[in-house]
C-alpha positions in Angstrom: -4.9 -31.3 -0.4 -2.3 -29.2 1.5 -3.4 -26.6 4.0 -3.3 -23.0 2.8 -3.3 -20.5 5.6 -4.8 -17.0 5.3 -4.5 -14.2 7.9 -7.3 -11.7 8.4 -6.4 -8.5 10.2 -9.7 -7.3 11.8 -9.7 -3.5 12.2 -12.3 -1.4 13.9 -12.6 1.1 11.1 -12.7 4.9 11.2 -14.4 7.9 9.8 -10.9 9.3 9.2 -9.4 8.3 5.9 -5.8 8.6 7.3 -6.6 5.9 9.9 -8.0 3.6 7.3 -5.0 4.1 5.1 -2.6 3.4 8.0 -4.3 0.1 8.8 -4.2 -0.9 5.1 -0.5 -0.2 5.2 -0.1 -2.4 8.2 -1.7 -5.2 6.2 0.7 -4.6 3.3 3.7 -4.8 5.6 2.7 -7.8 7.7 3.6 -10.5 5.1 7.3 -9.8 5.5 6.9 -11.0 9.2 5.0 -14.2 8.3 5.8 -17.5 6.5 6.1 -16.6 2.9 3.3 -18.8 1.6 0.7 -17.3 4.0 -2.1 -15.1 2.5 -2.9 -11.7 4.2 -6.1 -9.6 3.9 -7.8 -7.1 6.1 -11.3 -5.9 6.9 -13.1 -3.5 9.2 -15.9 -3.9 11.7 -17.5 -0.5 10.8 -17.2 2.8 8.9 -14.6 1.6 6.4 -14.3 -0.8 3.4 -13.5 -3.6 3.0 -15.8 -5.0 5.7 -14.7 -8.1 7.6 -16.8 -10.4 5.4 -15.1 -9.0 2.3 -11.7 -9.8 3.7 -12.8 -13.3 4.5 -14.2 -13.9 1.0 -11.0 -12.5 -0.5 -8.9 -15.1 1.4 -11.3 -17.9 0.4 -11.1 -16.8 -3.3 -7.3 -17.0 -3.1 -7.4 -20.5 -1.9 -7.2 -20.2 1.9 -8.4 -23.4 3.6 -7.8 -22.1 7.1 -8.1 -18.5 8.3 -6.3 -17.1 11.3 -8.1 -13.9 12.4 -6.2 -11.3 14.5 -8.1 -8.5 16.2 -6.5 -5.1 15.3 -7.1 -3.9 18.8 -4.8 -2.9 21.6 -7.0 -4.3 24.2 -10.0 -6.6 24.3 -13.3 -4.9 25.0 -16.7 -5.3 23.4 -15.4 -5.0 19.8 -12.8 -7.8 20.3 -14.8 -9.9 22.7 -18.3 -9.8 21.0 -18.6 -7.9 17.8 -15.7 -9.3 15.7 -16.1 -13.0 16.9 -19.8 -12.8 15.9 -19.0 -11.8 12.3 -16.2 -14.5 12.1 -18.2 -17.3 13.5 -21.3 -16.5 11.3 -19.2 -16.4 8.2 -17.2 -19.5 9.1 -20.4 -21.6 9.7 -21.8 -20.5 6.3 -18.6 -20.9 4.2 -17.2 -24.1 5.6 -13.7 -22.6 6.0 -12.4 -22.9 9.6 -11.7 -19.6 11.2 -9.7 -19.3 14.5 -9.4 -16.1 16.5 -6.3 -14.8 18.1 -5.4 -12.5 21.0 -5.5 -8.8 21.0 -2.1 -7.0 21.2 -2.5 -6.6 24.9 0.1 -5.8 27.6 3.2 -7.1 25.8 6.9 -6.3 26.2 7.1 -5.5 22.5 4.2 -3.0 22.7 5.8 -1.4 25.8 9.0 -1.0 23.9 7.2 0.7 21.0 5.4 3.0 23.4 8.6 3.9 25.2 10.2 4.8 21.9 7.4 7.2 21.1 7.7 8.9 24.5 11.5 9.1 24.2 11.2 10.6 20.8 8.8 13.3 22.1 11.1 14.1 25.0 14.1 14.3 22.6 12.3 16.7 20.3 11.3 18.9 23.2 14.9 18.9 24.5 16.2 20.0 21.2 13.6 22.8 20.9 13.5 24.1 24.4 16.4 22.6 26.3 16.4 19.6 28.6 14.1 19.1 31.5 15.0 16.5 34.2 12.9 13.3 33.9 11.9 13.8 37.5 10.3 17.1 36.6 8.3 15.5 33.7 4.8 14.2 34.0 3.6 11.6 31.5 -0.1 11.4 30.6 -1.2 8.2 28.8 -4.5 8.5 27.0 -6.3 5.3 26.1 -9.3 4.7 23.9 -11.7 4.2 26.8 -14.3 1.4 26.9 -17.3 0.2 28.9 -15.1 -2.8 29.9 -13.0 -2.3 33.1 -10.6 -5.0 31.9 -9.5 -2.9 28.9 -9.4 0.3 30.8 -7.2 -1.3 33.5 -4.8 -2.4 30.9 -4.2 1.2 29.8 -3.2 1.9 33.4 -0.8 -1.1 33.5 0.9 0.1 30.3 1.2 3.6 31.8 2.8 2.3 35.0 5.2 0.2 32.9 6.3 3.3 31.0 6.4 5.5 34.1 8.5 3.2 36.1 10.6 2.0 33.2 11.5 5.5 32.0 11.9 6.9 35.5 9.6 9.9 34.9 8.4 12.1 37.8 4.7 11.3 37.6 2.1 9.7 35.4 -1.6 10.1 35.0 -4.1 8.1 32.8 -7.0 9.5 30.8 -9.4 8.3 28.1 -10.8 9.7 24.9 -14.3 8.5 25.5 -16.9 6.3 27.3 -15.2 6.2 30.7 -13.4 8.6 33.1 -11.4 10.7 33.3 -11.7 12.1 29.8 -8.9 14.1 28.3 -9.7 17.6 29.3 -10.4 17.0 33.0 -7.4 14.7 33.2 -5.1 17.4 31.7 -6.6 20.1 33.8 -5.8 18.0 36.9 -2.3 17.4 35.7 -1.7 21.2 35.3 -2.1 21.6 39.0 0.6 19.1 39.9 3.5 21.5 39.4 5.6 19.7 36.8 7.7 21.7 34.3 6.9 19.4 31.4 3.9 17.3 30.5 4.2 14.6 27.8 0.8 13.6 26.4 0.9 10.2 24.7 -2.1 8.8 22.9 -1.8 5.0 23.3 -3.5 4.4 20.0 -2.4 2.3 17.0 -3.4 4.9 14.3 -4.5 8.4 13.7 -8.2 9.4 13.6 -10.9 11.4 15.2 -10.0 10.4 18.8 -6.3 11.2 18.4 -7.3 14.6 17.0 -9.4 15.0 20.1 -6.5 14.3 22.4 -4.2 16.8 20.6 -7.0 19.3 20.5 -7.7 19.2 24.2 -4.0 19.3 24.9 -3.7 22.6 22.9 -6.8 24.0 24.7 -5.4 23.2 28.2 -1.9 24.4 27.2 -3.3 27.8 26.2 -4.7 28.2 29.7 -1.5 27.0 31.3 1.4 28.8 29.5 3.9 28.2 32.4 4.0 24.5 31.6 5.8 22.9 28.6 3.2 20.7 26.9 4.6 18.0 24.6 2.5 15.9 22.2 3.9 12.4 21.6 3.1 10.5 18.4 0.8 7.5 18.6 2.2 4.0 18.0 1.7 3.7 14.3 3.7 1.2 12.3 6.5 0.8 14.8 8.5 -2.4 14.0 7.6 -3.9 17.4 3.9 -3.4 16.7 4.3 -5.3 13.4 6.2 -8.1 15.3 3.3 -8.4 17.8 0.7 -8.6 15.1 2.7 -11.4 13.4 3.1 -13.2 16.7 -0.7 -13.1 17.3 -1.2 -15.0 14.0 1.7 -17.5 14.2 0.9 -18.5 17.8 -2.5 -19.9 16.6 -0.7 -22.7 14.7 2.3 -23.2 17.0 0.4 -24.1 20.1 -2.3 -23.0 22.4 -2.1 -19.2 22.9 -2.7 -17.7 26.3 -6.4 -17.0 27.1 -7.6 -13.5 26.6 -10.6 -13.7 28.9 -9.2 -13.9 32.4 -11.0 -10.7 33.5 -13.7 -10.8 30.8 -16.9 -9.2 32.3 -19.0 -11.5 30.1 -17.5 -14.7 31.8 -16.4 -13.5 35.2 -18.1 -11.5 37.9 -16.1 -8.3 37.7 -16.8 -5.7 40.4 -19.6 -3.4 39.3 -20.4 -5.4 36.1 -21.8 -8.6 37.6 -25.1 -8.3 35.6 -23.2 -8.7 32.3 -22.0 -12.3 33.0 -23.5 -14.5 30.3 -24.5 -11.7 27.9 -25.1 -13.1 24.4 -22.3 -12.8 21.9 -23.7 -10.5 19.2 -22.6 -7.6 17.0 -24.5 -4.3 16.8 -22.4 -2.6 14.2 -23.9 -3.7 10.9 -25.7 -0.3 10.6 -22.4 1.5 10.1 -20.5 -1.1 8.0 -18.5 0.6 5.2 -20.0 4.1 5.7 -16.6 5.7 5.9 -16.5 9.5 5.6 -20.3 9.6 5.1 -20.8 8.4 8.7 -22.3 10.9 11.2 -19.7 13.2 12.8 -17.0 12.7 10.1 -16.8 16.4 9.2 -15.9 18.8 12.1 -16.3 21.8 9.8 -20.0 21.1 9.6 -20.4 20.6 13.3 -22.6 23.1 15.1 -21.3 22.0 18.5 -17.5 22.0 18.1 -14.9 24.5 16.8 -11.7 23.1 15.4 -11.7 19.5 16.7 -14.3 16.9 17.7 -14.9 17.2 21.4 -17.3 14.3 21.6 -20.4 16.4 22.2 -22.3 14.9 19.3 -21.9 11.5 20.9 -24.2 12.8 23.7 -27.0 13.1 21.2 -27.2 16.8 21.7 -29.0 18.8 19.0 -27.7 22.2 18.3 -31.0 23.8 19.1 -31.4 22.2 22.5 -30.6 24.3 25.5 -27.8 23.2 27.7 -30.2 22.7 30.7 -32.1 20.1 28.8 -29.2 17.7 28.6 -27.0 18.5 31.6 -28.9 16.3 34.1 -29.1 12.6 34.0 -32.9 12.5 34.7 -32.9 8.7 34.8 -31.5 8.5 31.2 -28.2 7.2 30.1 -25.4 7.5 27.6 -24.6 4.6 25.3 -21.5 3.9 23.2 -22.3 3.0 19.6 -18.6 2.5 18.7 -15.7 4.7 17.7 -16.4 7.1 20.6 -20.1 7.6 19.6 -22.2 8.2 22.7 -25.9 8.8 22.6 -28.3 9.9 25.3 -31.3 7.6 26.0 -34.1 7.9 28.4 -35.0 5.4 31.1 -35.5 1.8 30.1 -34.9 0.4 26.6 -34.3 2.4 23.5 -35.0 2.2 19.8 -32.5 3.4 17.2 -32.9 5.0 13.9 -29.6 5.2 12.1 -30.7 7.0 8.9 -30.1 3.9 6.7 -33.6 3.0 5.7 -34.9 1.0 8.7 -35.4 1.2 12.4 -34.3 -1.5 14.8 -34.4 -1.9 18.5 -31.8 -3.6 20.7 -30.8 -3.6 24.3 -27.3 -2.8 25.5 -25.9 -3.1 29.1 -25.6 0.3 30.8 -22.2 1.5 31.7 -22.6 1.9 35.5 -20.6 5.1 35.7 -22.1 7.0 32.8 -22.9 10.0 35.1 -19.4 10.4 36.4 -18.6 14.1 36.4 -15.2 13.5 34.7 -16.6 11.1 32.1 -18.5 11.8 28.9 -20.9 14.5 30.4 -17.8 16.6 31.1 -17.8 17.4 27.4 -20.9 19.6 28.0 -18.5 22.3 29.3 -17.3 22.7 25.7 -20.8 23.4 24.2 -20.7 26.6 22.1 -22.3 29.6 23.7 -25.8 30.3 22.4 
């Protein structure tokens, strides 16, 4: 029996329908970049349908005898290193169909080229609208997803430096949309003090969604307070041809040889400064409670939010109830913030915690604490956006 190869694109999933549609479009376009007899399906870790298991089952039903899974992630943090592999290995063991797992997109020349195009396009639009500004008087701000993994966060900084130096811009700063520091608003507030005539804000994201809206929303907020600076919003990566080429390479390299390892600085295998206690952590997924929830997931409708105005600031991820006074949540008090995925951060008291996710059962589980959760430029900086009582 001849081997039939299937490719599974493993997306994170989003509460935003536009992001889900864009990832599905990626899956629809990818076959043109692969051998013509290969099968392609996609699935999501959380929030959206089809879930990863459904994508795997679809490939099996179509006759796939070997599946090449590709993480739909820019960088490898907990989702790519733990959550997705857990789902894949569990399904593979039960189904008998071998599943291999490829690299994330990572710091790749093709991805840098795609990012550079988005920045150049934004500068060109601004030049047409308002007249040219010398590159040396332009500051680039690259905003990444943000993770509790310093390896992934550091890669955002490397991409930013490659863009800064490659394009010859005057300055560059890096911020994050959640979990780590600096978050978008403190980052942009800092940039406003640097004296550059133009600031280009570039979300280093694959697709649209709540977090990209957050980046643009904070950009508008800071811009309104700094009218003497030209603020330019660049597009996210989207379905750039070089992005498609990179995804295809991550699948093909699994059969053409041994792909480079993706765990050189993995905090689960190497003692990374500040994260030494996480070496040897079990490989397990904690995202089954939001599989396939889509727009019904908590926080999907900003219009109903009692904490935010016109865009999601991330306050709900701190577990703040609208009735709680600010003073009740503005100190750490031995508690901690925890990331539940897709930017969801919740406040927990000292020690372990027990979750109720509103889906018919409780379950308790332990997560490593992010060591800098109380950083003043991190998630708790969103407290400054709390609506006045």
